[in-house]
GURO-868065 format. One record per residue (C-alpha): residue in one letter; x, y, z; residue number from 0. Coordinates in nm, 3 decimals. Layout:
! GURO-868065
SITE   residuo         u         v         w   num
SITE         a         X         Y         Z   NUM
...
//
This chain:
! GURO-868065
SITE   residuo         u         v         w   num
SITE         x   -11.766     3.905    -5.536     0
SITE         x   -11.608     4.231    -5.431     1
SITE         x   -11.322     4.190    -5.673     2
SITE         x   -11.543     4.110    -5.971     3
SITE         x   -11.474     4.316    -6.284     4
SITE         x   -11.715     4.308    -6.576     5
SITE         x   -11.451     4.423    -6.824     6
SITE         x   -11.216     4.147    -6.709     7
SITE         x   -11.455     3.861    -6.781     8
SITE         x   -11.660     4.009    -7.066     9
SITE         x   -11.571     3.905    -7.420    10
SITE         x   -11.320     4.137    -7.585    11
SITE         x   -11.486     4.405    -7.792    12
SITE         x   -11.448     4.395    -8.168    13
SITE         x   -11.228     4.650    -8.345    14
SITE         x   -11.535     4.842    -8.461    15
SITE         x   -11.682     4.838    -8.112    16
SITE         x   -11.358     4.976    -7.970    17
SITE         x   -11.354     5.253    -8.231    18
SITE         x   -11.718     5.355    -8.175    19
SITE         x   -11.719     5.316    -7.796    20
SITE         x   -11.790     5.633    -7.602    21
SITE         x   -11.445     5.622    -7.441    22
SITE         x   -11.252     5.563    -7.766    23
SITE         x   -10.992     5.810    -7.887    24
SITE         x   -11.165     5.852    -8.223    25
SITE         x   -11.498     5.943    -8.065    26
SITE         x   -11.339     6.186    -7.820    27
SITE         x   -11.145     6.385    -8.078    28
SITE         x   -11.286     6.728    -8.159    29
SITE         x   -11.380     6.665    -8.521    30
SITE         x   -11.510     7.017    -8.600    31
SITE         x   -11.171     7.153    -8.490    32
SITE         x   -10.980     6.896    -8.695    33
SITE         x   -11.205     6.933    -8.999    34
SITE         x   -11.181     7.314    -8.998    35
SITE         x   -10.802     7.305    -8.968    36
SITE         x   -10.775     7.054    -9.253    37
SITE         x   -11.012     7.260    -9.469    38
SITE         x   -10.803     7.573    -9.409    39
SITE         x   -10.486     7.388    -9.510    40
SITE         x   -10.655     7.252    -9.823    41
SITE         x   -10.778     7.597    -9.923    42
SITE         x   -10.432     7.729    -9.849    43
SITE         x   -10.282     7.474   -10.089    44
SITE         x   -10.499     7.605   -10.373    45
SITE         x   -10.427     7.969   -10.290    46
SITE         x   -10.052     7.910   -10.264    47
SITE         x   -10.060     7.721   -10.594    48
SITE         x   -10.246     8.003   -10.766    49
SITE         x   -10.005     8.263   -10.627    50
SITE         x    -9.690     8.082   -10.738    51
SITE         x    -9.760     7.870   -11.045    52
SITE         x    -9.651     8.148   -11.285    53
SITE         x    -9.350     8.266   -11.083    54
SITE         x    -9.063     8.081   -11.248    55
SITE         x    -8.805     8.261   -11.035    56
SITE         x    -8.957     8.098   -10.727    57
SITE         x    -9.070     7.762   -10.866    58
SITE         x    -8.760     7.686   -11.077    59
SITE         x    -8.989     7.618   -11.371    60
SITE         x    -9.213     7.371   -11.185    61
SITE         x    -9.565     7.519   -11.146    62
SITE         x    -9.653     7.253   -10.886    63
SITE         x    -9.347     7.324   -10.669    64
SITE         x    -9.523     7.516   -10.391    65
SITE         x    -9.840     7.307   -10.413    66
SITE         x    -9.649     6.989   -10.336    67
SITE         x    -9.440     7.153   -10.063    68
SITE         x    -9.746     7.305    -9.897    69
SITE         x    -9.917     6.965    -9.905    70
SITE         x    -9.601     6.804    -9.764    71
SITE         x    -9.585     7.064    -9.486    72
SITE         x    -9.950     6.993    -9.405    73
SITE         x    -9.886     6.619    -9.396    74
SITE         x    -9.589     6.662    -9.162    75
SITE         x    -9.797     6.898    -8.950    76
SITE         x   -10.078     6.640    -8.917    77
SITE         x    -9.819     6.377    -8.822    78
SITE         x    -9.686     6.612    -8.553    79
SITE         x   -10.041     6.661    -8.428    80
SITE         x   -10.087     6.283    -8.401    81
SITE         x    -9.755     6.253    -8.220    82
SITE         x    -9.855     6.530    -7.979    83
SITE         x   -10.186     6.356    -7.902    84
SITE         x   -10.002     6.027    -7.849    85
SITE         x    -9.753     6.185    -7.610    86
SITE         x   -10.021     6.392    -7.440    87
SITE         x   -10.008     6.745    -7.305    88
SITE         x    -9.936     6.611    -6.957    89
SITE         x    -9.625     6.428    -7.077    90
SITE         x    -9.507     6.745    -7.251    91
SITE         x    -9.566     6.926    -6.922    92
SITE         x    -9.289     6.715    -6.770    93
SITE         x    -9.061     6.782    -7.066    94
SITE         x    -9.096     7.161    -7.047    95
SITE         x    -8.740     7.226    -6.917    96
SITE         x    -8.589     7.037    -7.212    97
SITE         x    -8.822     7.189    -7.472    98
SITE         x    -8.777     7.539    -7.332    99
SITE         x    -8.398     7.507    -7.327   100
SITE         x    -8.397     7.379    -7.685   101
SITE         x    -8.617     7.665    -7.807   102
SITE         x    -8.392     7.926    -7.642   103
SITE         x    -8.083     7.766    -7.798   104
SITE         x    -8.247     7.773    -8.141   105
SITE         x    -8.351     8.140    -8.123   106
SITE         x    -8.003     8.228    -8.000   107
SITE         x    -7.857     8.034    -8.295   108
SITE         x    -8.036     8.276    -8.527   109
SITE         x    -7.813     8.554    -8.397   110
SITE         x    -7.501     8.356    -8.494   111
SITE         x    -7.364     8.302    -8.847   112
SITE         x    -7.618     8.019    -8.877   113
SITE         x    -7.895     8.278    -8.902   114
SITE         x    -8.027     8.421    -9.226   115
SITE         x    -8.224     8.735    -9.314   116
SITE         x    -8.556     8.709    -9.497   117
SITE         x    -8.765     9.020    -9.573   118
SITE         x    -8.567     9.232    -9.327   119
SITE         x    -8.599     8.992    -9.033   120
SITE         x    -8.291     8.798    -8.926   121
SITE         x    -8.514     8.516    -8.797   122
SITE         x    -8.425     8.205    -8.996   123
SITE         x    -8.183     7.913    -8.992   124
SITE         x    -8.106     7.771    -9.335   125
SITE         x    -8.105     7.392    -9.317   126
SITE         x    -8.023     7.320    -9.680   127
SITE         x    -8.201     7.157    -9.970   128
SITE         x    -8.441     7.448    -9.994   129
SITE         x    -8.554     7.409    -9.633   130
SITE         x    -8.529     7.664    -9.352   131
SITE         x    -8.641     7.689    -8.991   132
SITE         x    -8.796     7.982    -8.806   133
SITE         x    -8.740     7.899    -8.436   134
SITE         x    -8.967     8.177    -8.310   135
SITE         x    -9.271     7.980    -8.431   136
SITE         x    -9.194     7.695    -8.192   137
SITE         x    -9.103     7.938    -7.915   138
SITE         x    -9.469     8.038    -7.903   139
SITE         x    -9.553     7.683    -7.797   140
SITE         x    -9.282     7.658    -7.533   141
SITE         x    -9.387     7.991    -7.383   142
SITE         x    -9.745     7.863    -7.354   143
SITE         x    -9.667     7.526    -7.196   144
SITE         x    -9.384     7.669    -6.985   145
SITE         x    -9.595     7.944    -6.831   146
SITE         x    -9.886     7.700    -6.790   147
SITE         x    -9.664     7.455    -6.604   148
SITE         x    -9.551     7.720    -6.354   149
SITE         x    -9.884     7.895    -6.307   150
SITE         x   -10.090     7.576    -6.266   151
SITE         x    -9.854     7.360    -6.060   152
SITE         x    -9.972     7.452    -5.708   153
SITE         x   -10.330     7.522    -5.815   154
SITE         x   -10.379     7.178    -5.974   155
SITE         x   -10.213     7.022    -5.667   156
SITE         x   -10.477     7.189    -5.449   157
SITE         x   -10.229     7.408    -5.258   158
SITE         x   -10.362     7.738    -5.395   159
SITE         x   -10.676     7.879    -5.551   160
SITE         x   -10.482     8.119    -5.775   161
SITE         x   -10.115     8.164    -5.869   162
SITE         x    -9.932     8.384    -5.619   163
SITE         x    -9.722     8.687    -5.713   164
SITE         x    -9.393     8.496    -5.695   165
SITE         x    -9.519     8.229    -5.935   166
SITE         x    -9.646     8.491    -6.179   167
SITE         x    -9.310     8.670    -6.169   168
SITE         x    -9.129     8.343    -6.245   169
SITE         x    -9.358     8.270    -6.540   170
SITE         x    -9.304     8.618    -6.682   171
SITE         x    -8.929     8.574    -6.649   172
SITE         x    -8.955     8.248    -6.840   173
SITE         x    -9.138     8.424    -7.125   174
SITE         x    -8.918     8.735    -7.124   175
SITE         x    -8.594     8.557    -7.219   176
SITE         x    -8.701     8.422    -7.562   177
SITE         x    -8.907     8.734    -7.633   178
SITE         x    -8.602     8.953    -7.577   179
SITE         x    -8.392     8.737    -7.810   180
SITE         x    -8.659     8.746    -8.082   181
SITE         x    -8.676     9.124    -8.044   182
SITE         x    -8.304     9.143    -8.122   183
SITE         x    -8.350     8.969    -8.459   184
SITE         x    -8.563     9.189    -8.502   185
SITE         x    -8.891     9.002    -8.555   186
SITE         x    -9.148     9.250    -8.430   187
SITE         x    -9.445     9.048    -8.557   188
SITE         x    -9.353     8.742    -8.352   189
SITE         x    -9.287     8.960    -8.047   190
SITE         x    -9.637     9.105    -8.079   191
SITE         x    -9.789     8.755    -8.092   192
SITE         x    -9.585     8.640    -7.791   193
SITE         x    -9.692     8.944    -7.591   194
SITE         x   -10.058     8.868    -7.663   195
SITE         x    -9.998     8.503    -7.567   196
SITE         x    -9.854     8.612    -7.231   197
SITE         x   -10.159     8.829    -7.162   198
SITE         x   -10.397     8.549    -7.261   199
SITE         x   -10.216     8.301    -7.036   200
SITE         x   -10.223     8.537    -6.738   201
SITE         x   -10.594     8.610    -6.782   202
SITE         x   -10.675     8.238    -6.796   203
SITE         x   -10.458     8.155    -6.495   204
SITE         x   -10.658     8.364    -6.251   205
SITE         x   -10.357     8.578    -6.164   206
SITE         x   -10.421     8.915    -6.006   207
SITE         x   -10.547     9.177    -6.251   208
SITE         x   -10.272     9.404    -6.126   209
SITE         x   -10.028     9.196    -6.328   210
SITE         x   -10.236     9.231    -6.643   211
SITE         x   -10.279     9.607    -6.609   212
SITE         x    -9.915     9.641    -6.512   213
SITE         x    -9.803     9.456    -6.824   214
SITE         x   -10.029     9.667    -7.044   215
SITE         x    -9.885     9.983    -6.893   216
SITE         x    -9.528     9.858    -6.920   217
SITE         x    -9.589     9.754    -7.280   218
SITE         x    -9.721    10.098    -7.371   219
SITE         x    -9.425    10.271    -7.207   220
SITE         x    -9.184    10.026    -7.372   221
SITE         x    -9.334    10.079    -7.717   222
SITE         x    -9.306    10.458    -7.688   223
SITE         x    -8.950    10.427    -7.556   224
SITE         x    -8.845    10.198    -7.841   225
SITE         x    -8.988    10.444    -8.091   226
SITE         x    -8.831    10.749    -7.929   227
SITE         x    -8.489    10.585    -7.889   228
SITE         x    -8.484    10.478    -8.253   229
SITE         x    -8.442    10.108    -8.175   230
SITE         x    -8.662    10.000    -8.465   231
SITE         x    -8.511     9.929    -8.805   232
SITE         x    -8.589    10.169    -9.090   233
SITE         x    -8.817     9.921    -9.268   234
SITE         x    -9.024     9.874    -8.951   235
SITE         x    -9.066    10.249    -8.904   236
SITE         x    -9.161    10.280    -9.270   237
SITE         x    -9.431    10.013    -9.229   238
SITE         x    -9.592    10.198    -8.939   239
SITE         x    -9.571    10.525    -9.130   240
SITE         x    -9.739    10.366    -9.433   241
SITE         x   -10.012    10.227    -9.208   242
SITE         x   -10.079    10.571    -9.064   243
SITE         x   -10.075    10.732    -9.410   244
SITE         x   -10.125    10.486    -9.702   245
SITE         x   -10.066    10.765    -9.954   246
SITE         x    -9.725    10.847    -9.807   247
SITE         x    -9.522    10.629   -10.046   248
SITE         x    -9.757    10.431   -10.275   249
SITE         x    -9.473    10.313   -10.499   250
SITE         x    -9.247    10.220   -10.209   251
SITE         x    -9.329    10.100    -9.861   252
SITE         x    -9.703    10.148    -9.915   253
SITE         x    -9.701     9.940   -10.233   254
SITE         x    -9.784     9.607   -10.067   255
SITE         x   -10.091     9.724    -9.881   256
SITE         x   -10.222     9.929   -10.174   257
SITE         x   -10.194     9.635   -10.412   258
SITE         x   -10.346     9.406   -10.150   259
SITE         x   -10.655     9.625   -10.121   260
SITE         x   -10.685     9.645   -10.500   261
SITE         x   -10.670     9.265   -10.526   262
SITE         x   -10.930     9.207   -10.255   263
SITE         x   -11.158     9.482   -10.384   264
SITE         x   -11.155     9.346   -10.738   265
SITE         x   -11.292     9.010   -10.625   266
SITE         x   -11.644     9.132   -10.556   267
SITE         x   -11.895     8.883   -10.416   268
SITE         x   -11.794     8.558   -10.588   269
SITE         x   -11.443     8.640   -10.711   270
SITE         x   -11.283     8.620   -11.053   271
SITE         x   -11.231     8.245   -11.028   272
SITE         x   -10.933     8.037   -10.918   273
SITE         x   -10.622     8.111   -11.131   274
SITE         x   -10.805     8.401   -11.301   275
SITE         x   -10.719     8.696   -11.079   276
SITE         x   -10.539     8.971   -11.270   277
SITE         x   -10.352     9.096   -10.963   278
SITE         x   -10.241     8.746   -10.871   279
SITE         x   -10.157     8.635   -11.224   280
SITE         x    -9.978     8.964   -11.289   281
SITE         x    -9.769     8.919   -10.974   282
SITE         x    -9.855     9.267   -10.844   283
SITE         x    -9.875     9.164   -10.477   284
SITE         x    -9.540     9.065   -10.320   285
SITE         x    -9.515     8.769   -10.079   286
SITE         x    -9.857     8.654   -10.193   287
SITE         x    -9.797     8.289   -10.103   288
SITE         x    -9.701     8.375    -9.744   289
SITE         x    -9.799     8.695    -9.563   290
SITE         x   -10.046     8.820    -9.826   291
SITE         x   -10.213     8.490    -9.919   292
SITE         x   -10.551     8.629    -9.809   293
SITE         x   -10.542     8.864   -10.108   294
SITE         x   -10.560     8.561   -10.341   295
SITE         x   -10.875     8.448   -10.164   296
SITE         x   -11.025     8.796   -10.180   297
SITE         x   -10.957     8.835   -10.552   298
SITE         x   -11.020     8.486   -10.688   299
SITE         x   -11.278     8.352   -10.441   300
SITE         x   -11.440     8.684   -10.359   301
SITE         x   -11.621     8.788   -10.045   302
SITE         x   -11.777     8.442   -10.013   303
SITE         x   -11.447     8.254   -10.031   304
SITE         x   -11.261     8.498    -9.806   305
SITE         x   -11.555     8.489    -9.566   306
SITE         x   -11.537     8.108    -9.559   307
SITE         x   -11.175     8.128    -9.443   308
SITE         x   -11.277     8.364    -9.161   309
SITE         x   -11.565     8.133    -9.064   310
SITE         x   -11.333     7.830    -9.052   311
SITE         x   -11.086     8.023    -8.836   312
SITE         x   -11.380     8.117    -8.616   313
SITE         x   -11.474     7.749    -8.579   314
SITE         x   -11.117     7.667    -8.474   315
SITE         x   -11.131     7.939    -8.208   316
SITE         x   -11.480     7.836    -8.095   317
SITE         x   -11.378     7.473    -8.045   318
SITE         x   -11.060     7.581    -7.867   319
SITE         x   -11.269     7.798    -7.631   320
SITE         x   -11.497     7.502    -7.562   321
SITE         x   -11.198     7.279    -7.484   322
SITE         x   -11.060     7.545    -7.248   323
SITE         x   -11.394     7.573    -7.071   324
SITE         x   -11.457     7.199    -7.033   325
SITE         x   -11.120     7.083    -6.904   326
SITE         x   -11.102     7.015    -6.531   327
SITE         x   -10.736     7.116    -6.480   328
SITE         x   -10.596     7.468    -6.481   329
SITE         x   -10.293     7.356    -6.683   330
SITE         x   -10.514     7.250    -6.974   331
SITE         x   -10.719     7.569    -6.952   332
SITE         x   -10.408     7.787    -6.964   333
SITE         x   -10.258     7.598    -7.260   334
SITE         x   -10.583     7.624    -7.456   335
SITE         x   -10.615     7.995    -7.370   336
SITE         x   -10.261     8.064    -7.489   337
SITE         x   -10.335     7.893    -7.822   338
SITE         x   -10.660     8.089    -7.857   339
SITE         x   -10.476     8.419    -7.800   340
SITE         x   -10.210     8.316    -8.053   341
SITE         x   -10.448     8.208    -8.330   342
SITE         x   -10.693     8.495    -8.277   343
SITE         x   -10.437     8.775    -8.279   344
SITE         x   -10.226     8.635    -8.562   345
SITE         x   -10.532     8.579    -8.782   346
SITE         x   -10.665     8.928    -8.710   347
SITE         x   -10.327     9.089    -8.776   348
SITE         x   -10.268     8.899    -9.101   349
SITE         x   -10.613     8.966    -9.248   350
SITE         x   -10.618     9.318    -9.106   351
SITE         x   -10.291     9.418    -9.275   352
SITE         x   -10.426     9.308    -9.615   353
SITE         x   -10.732     9.526    -9.556   354
SITE         x   -10.526     9.822    -9.432   355
SITE         x   -10.668     9.821    -9.079   356
SITE         x   -10.348     9.682    -8.921   357
SITE         x    -9.980     9.758    -8.988   358
SITE         x    -9.777     9.511    -9.194   359
SITE         x    -9.603     9.281    -8.947   360
SITE         x    -9.491     8.982    -9.154   361
SITE         x    -9.714     8.723    -8.985   362
SITE         x    -9.852     8.419    -9.173   363
SITE         x   -10.220     8.329    -9.176   364
SITE         x   -10.252     8.012    -8.962   365
SITE         x   -10.295     7.691    -9.167   366
SITE         x   -10.328     7.889    -9.493   367
SITE         x    -9.998     8.066    -9.562   368
SITE         x    -9.702     7.878    -9.708   369
SITE         x    -9.427     7.803    -9.460   370
SITE         x    -9.308     7.487    -9.289   371
SITE         x    -9.225     7.626    -8.944   372
SITE         x    -9.558     7.803    -8.912   373
SITE         x    -9.751     7.500    -9.039   374
SITE         x    -9.575     7.262    -8.803   375
SITE         x    -9.627     7.490    -8.503   376
SITE         x   -10.002     7.542    -8.555   377
SITE         x   -10.062     7.168    -8.601   378
SITE         x    -9.869     7.091    -8.281   379
SITE         x   -10.100     7.344    -8.115   380
SITE         x   -10.402     7.156    -8.254   381
SITE         x   -10.250     6.838    -8.112   382
SITE         x   -10.227     7.001    -7.770   383
SITE         x   -10.593     7.106    -7.790   384
SITE         x   -10.699     6.756    -7.893   385
SITE         x   -10.493     6.603    -7.612   386
SITE         x   -10.661     6.829    -7.357   387
SITE         x   -10.999     6.719    -7.490   388
SITE         x   -10.938     6.342    -7.506   389
SITE         x   -10.772     6.327    -7.163   390
SITE         x   -11.053     6.500    -6.978   391
SITE         x   -11.301     6.284    -6.783   392
SITE         x   -11.580     6.147    -7.004   393
SITE         x   -11.844     6.300    -6.779   394
SITE         x   -11.695     6.650    -6.825   395
//
């Protein structure tokens, strides 16, 4: 009876039994992660709606315009997450050369006549029909999976305990090309996120700390050099100046952050109520549906509502950390760590700039801010995290 298989001769399980079985996909999904991400997108829909329903110049007279589009973006994002889980992070590992090449082509296309400038950053491709694409959002993903593929290849194969110096250098070269192109746009906010992603990936890979300290030192020298050589655009210099001294130009470059703090401060504990914020209704805060969406939460939902958003983001990061810790392959750990670094820094920067503790960098709040490219990218990242979780051994 050596070849006997219980599963071969046992009656086929019912649909419900397959769904509830310990090894089923549904049971192995990280539901706190999925639920928190969905809750953030739902809250974001309400905040975006409140911020735009009275802005006829943006909505073309339809108060539900941004609500429907945000919901559509969320739906497409969830579909992309499902597709990513179905493909699996290991399949995408094999497709890295194609995905990386496509992302580089797209960011390069921004520098051609196909590119468009929005809020000072020449970082968009206008598709038509009211739709646009920001390739740098997807480049974050390709940097993560590309570096993970290189750094984990020989370790997961059992040939090495840690990535060697040559492998680390190759992975940094892979990341440097798209980062340099994005810097030329210039999209300083995305460059900052990508730099943090690179550091997070290196830390998770087990690479020598000399690389990490070397990158930190090189980044500091590079930042000072860029400032001294005048390579930043005037609006970027003005943003840093306003951050250092909010009273420098309250009616000009400091206007956004000053109005943002007024909006958040006026919310108090419980807020003024959805659609009842004077700052939001009066359209005093620019870009309130995108970069400054957190000000709507602070004013209309108050400390409790804004705190709920931070808690939900914290749950997303907590579950991502757990996935990174429980996976048995270095590739999965590195991918999860890169996503954690991305979400953590971008959330801190976005919320911090509305509170005046970080400079304005034009970064959306993950899952909450309006924007198709950002929404699609973060949901693909959730799909990668879920794939890492469902493909790990059940005993892990």
